[in-house]
N, C-alpha and C positions, 0 to 999 in steps of 0.2 A: 149395446151390441148393434153394429151396422147390419142392415139387411139390404138385399137387392141382387142384381145380376149385371153382367158385363155385356154391352151391346156389341162391342168389337174390341179385340185385343189391340188392333191398330186404329187409333182414333180416326184417322183419315186414310183408310186403306183403299185398295183398288175398287171395291164394290161401291162404296160411298166416298168418292174422292174429295168432296167438299162438304163443309158443315152446312146444314140446311134445317128449315123448320120441320121437315119430315123426320130428320134424325133427332131433332129435339123431342118429338113425340115418342120415339123409341127410348130416348134417355129418360124421359119422364115415366114411361111405362115400367122401366127397370126399378123405379121407386126406391132408389138408394136413400135410406133414412135411418134414424136411430129408433130402436124399438120404443114404442109408446110415444113417438113424435113423428108420425107419418105425414104430418102437414109441413114439415121442414124437409124438402127434397134436396139432395146434393148431386149436382152435375158438375164434374170437374173436367175442364178442358185445359190442356197444358201443352207446353212445347219444350220442356227441359230435355236436353239430349236430343233435340229435334234433328231429324235426318235433313241434311242440306237440300235434298231434292224436293222437300216439302215446303220450301220457302214461300212459294206463291200461294199455296193453300193456307198456310198458317199466318203469313204476314201480308198477303196481297189482297186483291179485290174480293175474292171469294169470302174471306173471313170478314172483311169490312161490310160486305152486303149482309152476311149472316148476322153480325152483331147489330147492324142497323135495324133489320127486321125483328130481331129478338127484342130490342129495346122498344122500338116503335109499336110493336104489337102486344106488349106485356099487359097493358090494361084490358085489351079485348080478350086476351086469354086468361084474364083474372090472375095474373102472376105478379109477384113482387120479386124483383131481381136483386141479388147482392153479388157484386164482383169483389172477390176477396183473394187474399194471398193464402198460401198453404197454412201459414201460422194462424191466420184469422179463421180459416175453415176448421182447423183443429180446435180452436177455442169455442167456436159455435157448436161443434159436435160434443165437446165436453160439457157445455152448458145444457145441451139437449139431454145428455146422459144424466145430468143432475136435475132433470125435470124442470128446467127454467122455461118460462113462457114469454110471450110477447114477440117483439120484433127481433129476429135472429141477429140483425145488424148491430144490436146493442151489446152483443157478446163477443165482438171482434177481439177484445183484450181481456177476456174472461179469466184466463189463467196465465197465459204466456204473453208478456209485454214486448213491445218493440225495443230493440237494443239501441237503435238510432232514431232520432226524431225525423218525421217526414219533412222534406224541404218545402218551402212555401210554393215553389214552382210545381212540384208534384201534387200538392194538396189542392191547387186551383186548376187542375187539368180540365179539359173540355168534357170528359166523360162524367165528371162529378154531377153535372146538372141533369144528366139523363138517367141516373141510377137512383132508385129509391132505397132507403135503408142505409 
């Protein structure tokens, strides 16, 4: 069973127009996790169905700055980040529900597998070197 709260119904609404480390703290305080696995927090940022007026926030410099600070400060904040697809997140949640332990990134293909293989171009993208797990 997932537990937690919603910080904002609009991920990037008028009050907090841009993603920030301040908002990260709010997302962490929401403590979205699977019961009995509070050490695996889930913070989902997405842009499916994105409002075109939010292009700059979601795809522009504000998001790049946030992601840079997020990744560069992870060690200092004692965090291990996993950037995952919706399918991978479901698999990690299912593994947590089954009381799996260890590195959550090892459960990306726990139950639901990829339909198509990852292209070599996508697999060697620049973000791979900055992400643990």
